[in-house]
Steps between C-alpha positions, in 0.01 A plus 500: 500500500848607589476799276143595589550491881798727517314821593260319741769324698781743460767295330684513163496205270799465260468236236842343400540267208810276510495453121580136542242447223492786241377354163156630409364144486626427856439845652343774297196306386418410858524858624283611216231241533490510886511875515825516692652844489860580405749438780639799679844340471622224255824330607529368134676179624406290193582756241844577648586122521387443146732767371800344690399141389537386866159385616589227755350484842835634639514804269129568557536495876809712499339773288177477694676546831685811361191650352296433820757680707484798264124495527514491881740797508269695268162424649580413859190299553343400839425149364527301179234253383565202275268249324594148405823301470683635194858604520392857567403402856862412578571880516314492832853403638628852410175659632540325835866591523396863463279446804180543295210267579402246244139391417444183303175392325477131418707375791534148636479297186756221485578227246789359701677462165843657521541485123262791463638854506154619620527282810816681609336831424192415713705394800718806490224762474281336756772497760587862432141622510347692785148424371409192297163468332426133465230368271392203726528382853729221379755751385494665833564160665804460277637827602448420866688184449790698370508713811337812354282655782129511449468873555666549159250284316156576372280252316308682220396253225644479154506835317473330160130473590474886468666504164264236363196666642595839370592395146304185410211685333748694285696181417175337389493754213844406374504379135785255568293186436389627160848607415645163575197315363422324828179372639431524887590187694647337189864594537782487761707804613864449589765719672858395578763740613678379820878430490449140617306432181680707236867521583582131451468379139370159578239631744373765258501246212284264712251771581468608139464139385223457752323806363545366153342171601219670694419715194386172323221485758397862528624835345763663721582868527846573619605866563883502487684729750817659349737280715310186389521597134865569539562160663305315227722674248823443693418129542380466139157366609290702253381184321328383811271797475410449135191279528142548404269619774795639716474880476791700627441866565684799632445586868143612551355794690310436824155527351566269201672255726222505759246431225704201383522374853130520571398330178757226502420133543818451696813713592852364511745729681795545726375830626377537855266792406345316206452201735297733735306653209400161373350410837296816517384466138400138542746368240693174565872557523822293460796654677789354306757532775657293774369718779265796558478771756123489476400154592162622620385482138583128507308458822205670353491248211576765236855403415710202407868539578722274278847562354504206258299403184329828429256355247373217722464726800328774307252247377448390864437859600231527233303228677492687839178592659471881502263527790776622742453797732601803306519706812797292634751778444285765666297321760400821684349652187516869427809678365851393610645829357268705718592293806863568430443874458288526813761317709783704357326830581446378853865419538613837361266683738612299806873559416545119465803535278690710748494224751472177297867404557536621856534282812154625597365293221764218508474424871283198423814333373718364773816523283428867446463554870831326558662722227375811689616368841139463626529121546777276609667309217638156577878472445624239256869555569 
């Protein structure tokens, strides 16, 4: 939509890829399958860090900030839009310091779990954003509780609905079940990738042991992300994966993975997006974490949240009634992406971004009025 509407609405859309993920399995295959065009500018963050062998959060952020500044000097955008809570969104700090408005899609989600890097990312980008597109009213309420004014927030529904609607029929044609010799509803799908689950040897060993035990009850498919595979090797846990009916694969493309999700008997994951997809697809889900930023899936009866005993909790998830409301994540129906685009065009045409940080908009806040000398401030001297 952003590309197609340029002539009609008189703007220019520049697609920038941070390069945080660059392997074909984590980047190229998705662009190919989803028909995403080549980026106008690739910051190549991941490739540069890999060459230097310095890939920590600190080094990633430092390089990302530098490359973002170079991008701003080159393109000089009127606004920058981000999606999600990856480390890439932290570059919104540099964008805001340049005086460029920030737009965030997927705002307001909170796990209140300070161990998570993503939690820090979410808070940072939301508080820097001039417009925040929230998936649900609950997320807007969270942002309001943090003091972010309502005029910056728009509730649109969860955009993962659009991705599933657009590609489910194509995913249905995937040969992945035949390739892995699986029968629909007679296997479990597992994904684990978060730092809280893989960076501590004991925790990772417990998760893998749980999968090993669970595979005695039902075949398990476990796509291994590169960082997970590296941790398994570093911690010498390979033997835990060597068990009959536990199939480890390379990372899968979107269509193959979507097919596996839709045909699974149960999904075990620590991914927020997979958690959402499971609800929409009607597949019971165990979120093997201590917390989740998407508790609405629990409220809907589609998810069990449990950090301990993966095998026992996965078996419990298999017994869940799957009659939950699959529209929970998009209660208004229609296309969330189209709602975002329509609102964005209205804001561009009304010059919203030119005044979003001015006292004209901020005057509803008494502290802002005090800072501008428009209201008396009590002295605490």
